[in-house]
ZALO-763102 format. One record per atom (N, C-alpha, C): residue number from 1; residue in one letter; atom name; z, x, y. Coordinates in steps of 0.2 Angstrom, whole numbers. Example, Ala and Ser with C-alpha at 12.3 -4.5 7.8 and 13.67 -1.06 7.14 Angstrom:
% residues 2
i, aa, at, z, x, y
1, A, N, 39, 66, -28
1, A, CA, 39, 62, -22
1, A, C, 39, 66, -16
2, S, N, 35, 64, -11
2, S, CA, 36, 68, -5
2, S, C, 39, 64, 0
***
This chain:
% residues 220
i, aa, at, z, x, y
1, X, N, -61, 62, -39
1, X, CA, -57, 57, -37
1, X, C, -54, 58, -30
2, X, N, -55, 54, -26
2, X, CA, -53, 55, -19
2, X, C, -47, 50, -17
3, X, N, -42, 49, -21
3, X, CA, -36, 46, -20
3, X, C, -31, 48, -24
4, X, N, -25, 46, -22
4, X, CA, -19, 47, -27
4, X, C, -13, 43, -25
5, X, N, -9, 41, -30
5, X, CA, -3, 38, -28
5, X, C, 3, 42, -30
6, X, N, 8, 43, -25
6, X, CA, 14, 47, -27
6, X, C, 19, 43, -30
7, X, N, 24, 46, -33
7, X, CA, 30, 42, -36
7, X, C, 36, 45, -33
8, X, N, 42, 44, -36
8, X, CA, 48, 46, -32
8, X, C, 51, 53, -35
9, X, N, 47, 56, -39
9, X, CA, 49, 62, -42
9, X, C, 47, 68, -38
10, X, N, 50, 74, -39
10, X, CA, 48, 80, -36
10, X, C, 49, 82, -29
11, X, N, 54, 78, -26
11, X, CA, 55, 79, -19
11, X, C, 62, 82, -17
12, X, N, 64, 82, -11
12, X, CA, 70, 85, -8
12, X, C, 75, 80, -7
13, X, N, 74, 74, -7
13, X, CA, 79, 69, -5
13, X, C, 84, 67, -11
14, X, N, 90, 65, -9
14, X, CA, 95, 64, -14
14, X, C, 97, 56, -13
15, X, N, 102, 55, -18
15, X, CA, 105, 48, -18
15, X, C, 100, 43, -19
16, X, N, 100, 37, -15
16, X, CA, 96, 32, -16
16, X, C, 89, 33, -15
17, X, N, 88, 39, -11
17, X, CA, 81, 41, -9
17, X, C, 78, 46, -14
18, X, N, 81, 48, -19
18, X, CA, 79, 53, -24
18, X, C, 72, 51, -27
19, X, N, 67, 56, -26
19, X, CA, 68, 62, -23
19, X, C, 62, 63, -18
20, X, N, 57, 60, -19
20, X, CA, 51, 61, -15
20, X, C, 49, 56, -10
21, X, N, 55, 54, -7
21, X, CA, 54, 48, -2
21, X, C, 50, 51, 4
22, X, N, 45, 47, 6
22, X, CA, 41, 49, 12
22, X, C, 42, 45, 18
23, X, N, 47, 40, 18
23, X, CA, 48, 36, 24
23, X, C, 54, 38, 28
24, X, N, 52, 39, 35
24, X, CA, 57, 41, 39
24, X, C, 62, 35, 42
25, X, N, 59, 29, 40
25, X, CA, 62, 23, 43
25, X, C, 67, 20, 39
26, X, N, 69, 23, 33
26, X, CA, 73, 19, 28
26, X, C, 80, 22, 28
27, X, N, 82, 27, 32
27, X, CA, 89, 29, 32
27, X, C, 90, 36, 29
28, X, N, 85, 39, 26
28, X, CA, 85, 45, 23
28, X, C, 86, 51, 28
29, X, N, 89, 57, 26
29, X, CA, 89, 63, 30
29, X, C, 82, 65, 32
30, X, N, 81, 65, 39
30, X, CA, 75, 66, 42
30, X, C, 72, 73, 39
31, X, N, 76, 78, 39
31, X, CA, 74, 85, 37
31, X, C, 71, 85, 30
32, X, N, 75, 81, 25
32, X, CA, 72, 80, 19
32, X, C, 66, 76, 18
33, X, N, 65, 71, 22
33, X, CA, 59, 68, 22
33, X, C, 53, 72, 25
34, X, N, 55, 76, 30
34, X, CA, 50, 81, 32
34, X, C, 48, 86, 27
35, X, N, 52, 88, 23
35, X, CA, 51, 93, 17
35, X, C, 46, 89, 12
36, X, N, 47, 83, 11
36, X, CA, 43, 79, 6
36, X, C, 36, 78, 9
37, X, N, 36, 77, 15
37, X, CA, 29, 76, 18
37, X, C, 25, 83, 19
38, X, N, 29, 88, 20
38, X, CA, 26, 95, 20
38, X, C, 23, 96, 14
39, X, N, 26, 94, 8
39, X, CA, 22, 95, 1
39, X, C, 16, 92, 1
40, X, N, 15, 86, 4
40, X, CA, 9, 82, 4
40, X, C, 4, 86, 8
41, X, N, 6, 89, 14
41, X, CA, 2, 92, 19
41, X, C, -1, 98, 15
42, X, N, 3, 102, 11
42, X, CA, 1, 108, 8
42, X, C, -5, 106, 3
43, X, N, -5, 100, 0
43, X, CA, -10, 98, -5
43, X, C, -16, 95, -2
44, X, N, -15, 91, 3
44, X, CA, -20, 86, 5
44, X, C, -22, 88, 13
45, X, N, -19, 93, 16
45, X, CA, -21, 94, 23
45, X, C, -18, 89, 27
46, X, N, -21, 88, 33
46, X, CA, -18, 83, 38
46, X, C, -18, 76, 35
47, X, N, -12, 72, 36
47, X, CA, -11, 65, 33
47, X, C, -9, 61, 39
48, X, N, -13, 55, 39
48, X, CA, -12, 50, 44
48, X, C, -7, 45, 41
49, X, N, -1, 44, 44
49, X, CA, 3, 38, 42
49, X, C, 3, 33, 48
50, X, N, 6, 27, 46
50, X, CA, 6, 22, 51
50, X, C, 13, 18, 51
51, X, N, 15, 15, 56
51, X, CA, 21, 11, 57
51, X, C, 19, 4, 55
52, X, N, 21, 2, 49
52, X, CA, 18, -4, 46
52, X, C, 23, -10, 47
53, X, N, 20, -16, 49
53, X, CA, 24, -21, 52
53, X, C, 22, -28, 48
54, X, N, 19, -28, 43
54, X, CA, 16, -34, 39
54, X, C, 12, -38, 44
55, X, N, 8, -35, 48
55, X, CA, 3, -38, 52
55, X, C, -4, -37, 49
56, X, N, -9, -38, 54
56, X, CA, -16, -38, 52
56, X, C, -20, -33, 56
57, X, N, -17, -28, 59
57, X, CA, -20, -24, 64
57, X, C, -23, -18, 60
58, X, N, -29, -16, 61
58, X, CA, -33, -11, 58
58, X, C, -34, -6, 63
59, X, N, -33, 1, 62
59, X, CA, -34, 6, 67
59, X, C, -38, 11, 64
60, X, N, -44, 13, 68
60, X, CA, -48, 18, 65
60, X, C, -45, 25, 68
61, X, N, -45, 29, 63
61, X, CA, -42, 36, 64
61, X, C, -48, 41, 65
62, X, N, -48, 44, 71
62, X, CA, -53, 49, 73
62, X, C, -50, 56, 74
63, X, N, -44, 56, 75
63, X, CA, -40, 62, 75
63, X, C, -33, 61, 74
64, X, N, -29, 66, 73
64, X, CA, -22, 65, 71
64, X, C, -17, 66, 77
65, X, N, -12, 62, 77
65, X, CA, -7, 62, 83
65, X, C, 0, 62, 80
66, X, N, 4, 64, 84
66, X, CA, 11, 65, 82
66, X, C, 14, 58, 82
67, X, N, 11, 53, 85
67, X, CA, 14, 46, 86
67, X, C, 10, 42, 81
68, X, N, 13, 39, 76
68, X, CA, 10, 35, 71
68, X, C, 8, 28, 74
69, X, N, 1, 26, 73
69, X, CA, -1, 19, 76
69, X, C, 3, 14, 72
70, X, N, 4, 8, 76
70, X, CA, 7, 2, 73
70, X, C, 1, -2, 70
71, X, N, 1, -2, 63
71, X, CA, -4, -5, 60
71, X, C, -2, -7, 53
72, X, N, -7, -10, 49
72, X, CA, -6, -11, 42
72, X, C, -12, -9, 38
73, X, N, -17, -6, 42
73, X, CA, -23, -3, 39
73, X, C, -25, 3, 43
74, X, N, -27, 8, 40
74, X, CA, -30, 14, 43
74, X, C, -37, 15, 40
75, X, N, -42, 16, 44
75, X, CA, -49, 17, 42
75, X, C, -51, 24, 45
76, X, N, -55, 28, 41
76, X, CA, -58, 34, 44
76, X, C, -64, 35, 41
77, X, N, -69, 38, 45
77, X, CA, -75, 41, 43
77, X, C, -76, 48, 43
78, X, N, -70, 52, 44
78, X, CA, -70, 59, 46
78, X, C, -68, 63, 40
79, X, N, -72, 68, 38
79, X, CA, -69, 72, 32
79, X, C, -63, 76, 35
80, X, N, -59, 77, 30
80, X, CA, -53, 82, 31
80, X, C, -47, 78, 33
81, X, N, -47, 71, 34
81, X, CA, -41, 67, 36
81, X, C, -40, 63, 30
82, X, N, -33, 63, 28
82, X, CA, -31, 59, 22
82, X, C, -27, 53, 25
83, X, N, -28, 47, 23
83, X, CA, -24, 41, 25
83, X, C, -19, 40, 20
84, X, N, -13, 37, 23
84, X, CA, -8, 36, 19
84, X, C, -5, 29, 20
85, X, N, -3, 25, 15
85, X, CA, 0, 19, 16
85, X, C, 7, 19, 12
86, X, N, 12, 17, 15
86, X, CA, 19, 18, 12
86, X, C, 21, 11, 9
87, X, N, 24, 11, 3
87, X, CA, 26, 5, -1
87, X, C, 32, 6, -5
88, X, N, 35, 1, -7
88, X, CA, 41, 1, -11
88, X, C, 41, -6, -15
89, X, N, 35, -9, -16
89, X, CA, 34, -16, -19
89, X, C, 28, -19, -17
90, X, N, 26, -18, -11
90, X, CA, 20, -21, -8
90, X, C, 14, -17, -11
91, X, N, 8, -19, -11
91, X, CA, 2, -16, -14
91, X, C, -1, -11, -9
92, X, N, -1, -5, -12
92, X, CA, -5, 0, -8
92, X, C, -13, 0, -10
93, X, N, -17, -3, -6
93, X, CA, -24, -4, -7
93, X, C, -28, 1, -4
94, X, N, -32, 4, -8
94, X, CA, -36, 10, -5
94, X, C, -44, 7, -6
95, X, N, -47, 7, -1
95, X, CA, -54, 5, -1
95, X, C, -59, 12, 1
96, X, N, -64, 13, -4
96, X, CA, -67, 19, -4
96, X, C, -75, 18, -4
97, X, N, -78, 21, 1
97, X, CA, -86, 21, 1
97, X, C, -88, 28, 3
98, X, N, -94, 29, 3
98, X, CA, -97, 36, 5
98, X, C, -96, 37, 12
99, X, N, -96, 32, 16
99, X, CA, -96, 32, 23
99, X, C, -89, 32, 26
100, X, N, -84, 29, 23
100, X, CA, -78, 28, 26
100, X, C, -73, 26, 21
101, X, N, -66, 27, 22
101, X, CA, -61, 25, 17
101, X, C, -56, 21, 21
102, X, N, -51, 17, 18
102, X, CA, -46, 14, 21
102, X, C, -40, 14, 17
103, X, N, -34, 14, 20
103, X, CA, -28, 13, 16
103, X, C, -24, 7, 19
104, X, N, -23, 2, 15
104, X, CA, -21, -5, 17
104, X, C, -14, -7, 14
105, X, N, -10, -9, 18
105, X, CA, -3, -12, 16
105, X, C, -3, -19, 15
106, X, N, -3, -21, 9
106, X, CA, -4, -28, 7
106, X, C, 2, -31, 4
107, X, N, 7, -34, 8
107, X, CA, 12, -38, 5
107, X, C, 11, -45, 5
108, X, N, 16, -49, 4
108, X, CA, 15, -56, 4
108, X, C, 11, -59, 11
109, X, N, 14, -56, 17
109, X, CA, 11, -58, 23
109, X, C, 4, -55, 24
110, X, N, 3, -49, 22
110, X, CA, -3, -46, 22
110, X, C, -9, -50, 18
111, X, N, -7, -52, 13
111, X, CA, -11, -57, 9
111, X, C, -13, -63, 13
112, X, N, -8, -66, 16
112, X, CA, -10, -72, 19
112, X, C, -13, -71, 26
113, X, N, -12, -66, 29
113, X, CA, -15, -65, 36
113, X, C, -22, -61, 35
114, X, N, -24, -60, 29
114, X, CA, -31, -57, 28
114, X, C, -32, -50, 31
115, X, N, -27, -46, 30
115, X, CA, -28, -39, 33
115, X, C, -33, -35, 29
116, X, N, -34, -37, 22
116, X, CA, -39, -34, 18
116, X, C, -46, -35, 21
117, X, N, -47, -41, 22
117, X, CA, -54, -43, 25
117, X, C, -55, -40, 32
118, X, N, -50, -39, 36
118, X, CA, -51, -36, 42
118, X, C, -53, -28, 41
119, X, N, -49, -25, 36
119, X, CA, -51, -18, 35
119, X, C, -58, -17, 32
120, X, N, -60, -22, 28
120, X, CA, -67, -22, 25
120, X, C, -72, -23, 31
121, X, N, -71, -27, 35
121, X, CA, -75, -29, 41
121, X, C, -76, -22, 45
122, X, N, -71, -19, 47
122, X, CA, -71, -13, 51
122, X, C, -75, -7, 47
123, X, N, -74, -7, 40
123, X, CA, -78, -2, 36
123, X, C, -85, -4, 37
124, X, N, -87, -10, 36
124, X, CA, -94, -12, 36
124, X, C, -97, -11, 43
125, X, N, -93, -12, 48
125, X, CA, -96, -11, 55
125, X, C, -97, -3, 56
126, X, N, -94, 1, 52
126, X, CA, -95, 8, 52
126, X, C, -100, 10, 48
127, X, N, -103, 6, 44
127, X, CA, -109, 7, 40
127, X, C, -107, 8, 33
128, X, N, -101, 6, 30
128, X, CA, -100, 7, 23
128, X, C, -103, 2, 19
129, X, N, -106, 5, 13
129, X, CA, -109, 1, 8
129, X, C, -106, 3, 2
130, X, N, -107, -2, -3
130, X, CA, -104, 0, -10
130, X, C, -97, 2, -10
131, X, N, -93, -2, -7
131, X, CA, -86, -1, -6
131, X, C, -83, -3, -13
132, X, N, -78, 1, -15
132, X, CA, -74, 0, -21
132, X, C, -67, 0, -19
133, X, N, -63, -3, -23
133, X, CA, -56, -4, -21
133, X, C, -51, -1, -27
134, X, N, -46, 2, -25
134, X, CA, -41, 4, -30
134, X, C, -34, 1, -28
135, X, N, -31, -3, -33
135, X, CA, -25, -7, -32
135, X, C, -20, -3, -35
136, X, N, -15, 0, -31
136, X, CA, -10, 4, -34
136, X, C, -4, 0, -36
137, X, N, 1, 4, -39
137, X, CA, 7, 1, -42
137, X, C, 11, -4, -36
138, X, N, 13, -10, -39
138, X, CA, 16, -15, -34
138, X, C, 21, -19, -39
139, X, N, 25, -23, -36
139, X, CA, 29, -28, -39
139, X, C, 24, -33, -43
140, X, N, 26, -35, -49
140, X, CA, 21, -39, -53
140, X, C, 23, -46, -53
141, X, N, 19, -51, -56
141, X, CA, 21, -58, -55
141, X, C, 26, -60, -59
142, X, N, 29, -56, -64
142, X, CA, 35, -58, -67
142, X, C, 41, -56, -64
143, X, N, 41, -51, -59
143, X, CA, 47, -49, -56
143, X, C, 48, -52, -49
144, X, N, 43, -55, -46
144, X, CA, 43, -57, -39
144, X, C, 45, -64, -38
145, X, N, 51, -66, -40
145, X, CA, 53, -73, -39
145, X, C, 54, -74, -31
146, X, N, 52, -80, -29
146, X, CA, 52, -82, -22
146, X, C, 54, -90, -22
147, X, N, 56, -92, -16
147, X, CA, 58, -98, -14
147, X, C, 52, -103, -15
148, X, N, 54, -110, -16
148, X, CA, 49, -115, -16
148, X, C, 44, -115, -10
149, X, N, 47, -114, -4
149, X, CA, 44, -114, 2
149, X, C, 39, -108, 2
150, X, N, 41, -102, 1
150, X, CA, 36, -96, 1
150, X, C, 31, -97, -5
151, X, N, 33, -99, -10
151, X, CA, 28, -100, -16
151, X, C, 22, -105, -13
152, X, N, 24, -111, -10
152, X, CA, 19, -115, -8
152, X, C, 15, -112, -2
153, X, N, 18, -109, 2
153, X, CA, 14, -106, 8
153, X, C, 9, -101, 5
154, X, N, 10, -97, 1
154, X, CA, 6, -92, -2
154, X, C, 0, -95, -6
155, X, N, 3, -99, -11
155, X, CA, -2, -102, -16
155, X, C, -7, -107, -13
156, X, N, -5, -110, -7
156, X, CA, -10, -115, -4
156, X, C, -16, -111, -2
157, X, N, -16, -105, 0
157, X, CA, -22, -101, 2
157, X, C, -24, -97, -4
158, X, N, -20, -95, -9
158, X, CA, -21, -90, -14
158, X, C, -18, -93, -21
159, X, N, -22, -98, -24
159, X, CA, -19, -101, -30
159, X, C, -18, -95, -35
160, X, N, -22, -90, -35
160, X, CA, -21, -85, -41
160, X, C, -15, -81, -40
161, X, N, -11, -82, -35
161, X, CA, -4, -79, -34
161, X, C, 1, -83, -38
162, X, N, 0, -89, -40
162, X, CA, 5, -93, -44
162, X, C, 7, -89, -50
163, X, N, 13, -89, -51
163, X, CA, 16, -86, -57
163, X, C, 23, -88, -59
164, X, N, 26, -86, -64
164, X, CA, 32, -88, -66
164, X, C, 36, -81, -68
165, X, N, 42, -81, -66
165, X, CA, 46, -75, -68
165, X, C, 49, -76, -75
166, X, N, 52, -70, -77
166, X, CA, 54, -70, -84
166, X, C, 59, -76, -86
167, X, N, 62, -78, -80
167, X, CA, 67, -83, -81
167, X, C, 64, -90, -80
168, X, N, 58, -91, -79
168, X, CA, 54, -97, -78
168, X, C, 54, -100, -71
169, X, N, 56, -96, -66
169, X, CA, 56, -98, -59
169, X, C, 50, -96, -56
170, X, N, 49, -99, -50
170, X, CA, 43, -98, -46
170, X, C, 42, -91, -44
171, X, N, 36, -88, -45
171, X, CA, 35, -81, -43
171, X, C, 28, -80, -41
172, X, N, 27, -75, -37
172, X, CA, 20, -73, -35
172, X, C, 17, -67, -38
173, X, N, 11, -67, -40
173, X, CA, 7, -62, -43
173, X, C, 3, -60, -37
174, X, N, 5, -55, -33
174, X, CA, 1, -53, -27
174, X, C, -5, -49, -29
175, X, N, -4, -44, -34
175, X, CA, -10, -41, -36
175, X, C, -16, -45, -39
176, X, N, -14, -50, -43
176, X, CA, -20, -54, -45
176, X, C, -23, -58, -40
177, X, N, -19, -60, -35
177, X, CA, -22, -64, -29
177, X, C, -27, -59, -25
178, X, N, -24, -53, -24
178, X, CA, -28, -48, -20
178, X, C, -35, -46, -24
179, X, N, -35, -46, -31
179, X, CA, -41, -45, -34
179, X, C, -46, -50, -33
180, X, N, -44, -56, -33
180, X, CA, -48, -62, -32
180, X, C, -51, -61, -25
181, X, N, -47, -60, -20
181, X, CA, -50, -59, -13
181, X, C, -56, -53, -13
182, X, N, -54, -48, -17
182, X, CA, -59, -42, -17
182, X, C, -65, -44, -21
183, X, N, -64, -47, -26
183, X, CA, -70, -49, -30
183, X, C, -74, -54, -26
184, X, N, -71, -58, -22
184, X, CA, -75, -63, -18
184, X, C, -79, -59, -12
185, X, N, -78, -53, -11
185, X, CA, -81, -49, -7
185, X, C, -86, -44, -10
186, X, N, -87, -45, -17
186, X, CA, -91, -41, -21
186, X, C, -89, -34, -21
187, X, N, -83, -33, -22
187, X, CA, -80, -27, -22
187, X, C, -78, -25, -29
188, X, N, -79, -20, -32
188, X, CA, -77, -17, -38
188, X, C, -70, -15, -38
189, X, N, -66, -17, -42
189, X, CA, -58, -16, -42
189, X, C, -56, -12, -48
190, X, N, -52, -7, -46
190, X, CA, -49, -3, -51
190, X, C, -41, -4, -50
191, X, N, -38, -5, -56
191, X, CA, -30, -6, -55
191, X, C, -27, 0, -58
192, X, N, -23, 3, -54
192, X, CA, -19, 9, -56
192, X, C, -12, 8, -56
193, X, N, -8, 10, -62
193, X, CA, -1, 10, -62
193, X, C, 1, 3, -64
194, X, N, 8, 2, -64
194, X, CA, 11, -4, -66
194, X, C, 15, -7, -61
195, X, N, 21, -10, -63
195, X, CA, 25, -13, -59
195, X, C, 30, -9, -56
196, X, N, 31, -9, -49
196, X, CA, 36, -5, -46
196, X, C, 43, -6, -48
197, X, N, 45, -12, -50
197, X, CA, 52, -14, -52
197, X, C, 53, -12, -59
198, X, N, 48, -12, -63
198, X, CA, 49, -10, -70
198, X, C, 49, -3, -71
199, X, N, 46, 1, -67
199, X, CA, 45, 8, -68
199, X, C, 50, 12, -64
200, X, N, 55, 15, -67
200, X, CA, 61, 19, -64
200, X, C, 58, 25, -60
201, X, N, 52, 27, -61
201, X, CA, 49, 33, -57
201, X, C, 46, 31, -51
202, X, N, 46, 24, -49
202, X, CA, 44, 22, -43
202, X, C, 49, 19, -39
203, X, N, 49, 19, -32
203, X, CA, 53, 16, -27
203, X, C, 52, 8, -28
204, X, N, 57, 4, -28
204, X, CA, 57, -3, -28
204, X, C, 62, -6, -23
205, X, N, 60, -9, -18
205, X, CA, 65, -13, -13
205, X, C, 68, -19, -17
206, X, N, 64, -22, -21
206, X, CA, 67, -28, -24
206, X, C, 72, -26, -29
207, X, N, 71, -21, -33
207, X, CA, 76, -18, -38
207, X, C, 82, -15, -35
208, X, N, 81, -11, -30
208, X, CA, 87, -7, -27
208, X, C, 89, -8, -20
209, X, N, 86, -12, -16
209, X, CA, 88, -13, -9
209, X, C, 87, -7, -5
210, X, N, 92, -3, -5
210, X, CA, 91, 4, -1
210, X, C, 87, 8, -5
211, X, N, 82, 11, -3
211, X, CA, 77, 15, -7
211, X, C, 72, 18, -2
212, X, N, 68, 23, -6
212, X, CA, 63, 26, -2
212, X, C, 56, 23, -2
213, X, N, 51, 27, 0
213, X, CA, 44, 24, 0
213, X, C, 40, 30, -4
214, X, N, 35, 27, -8
214, X, CA, 30, 31, -11
214, X, C, 24, 29, -7
215, X, N, 18, 33, -8
215, X, CA, 12, 32, -4
215, X, C, 6, 31, -8
216, X, N, 1, 28, -6
216, X, CA, -6, 28, -8
216, X, C, -10, 33, -3
217, X, N, -14, 37, -6
217, X, CA, -17, 42, -1
217, X, C, -25, 42, -3
218, X, N, -29, 42, 2
218, X, CA, -36, 42, 1
218, X, C, -40, 46, 6
219, X, N, -45, 49, 4
219, X, CA, -49, 53, 9
219, X, C, -56, 53, 7
220, X, N, -60, 55, 12
220, X, CA, -68, 56, 10
220, X, C, -69, 62, 6
***
């Protein structure tokens, strides 16, 4: 298995970020975040992170830099590099083939702007065949209540995202919609983990507000 999803346990961070927060951008103590990332490096070797902005930019990683690229998908065809996508309700999507792998940040905006399709296009341009997808823990369709405007915006393009919350209000099921997108590309999909809001061992922005970030990791 050449992927893993982290959770919030077993790290150095405290308080709202307890304990394995991997995000430097959320207000946590940088030294503690560095400790948490160092644990990853010990296990996985070099890890490439990105500055995620809910866009559709895909960056091909050929070597590691101290400066994280601004992107919402990383692709590599190089052995020895692990790619990371940070999340706290959005979907950590990992795309895997024998030729290349990708780590993709798919939130509501990422679903609409097609970042997944762009990542697949880059992988295929690099020669990837028989791509499979792993969809990691994310907010579920029962927990993700949204306004009427946002509901209409998303479901107009992705009807499979339509859902209702436990209270009967409009909600979005982003994982279901993403699975439809992937199946439309003849991608085999594996779903790992459950809902970030419902699992106390995972960071959830919707549940907690101030919180850390876990990651999906993938490598050749």
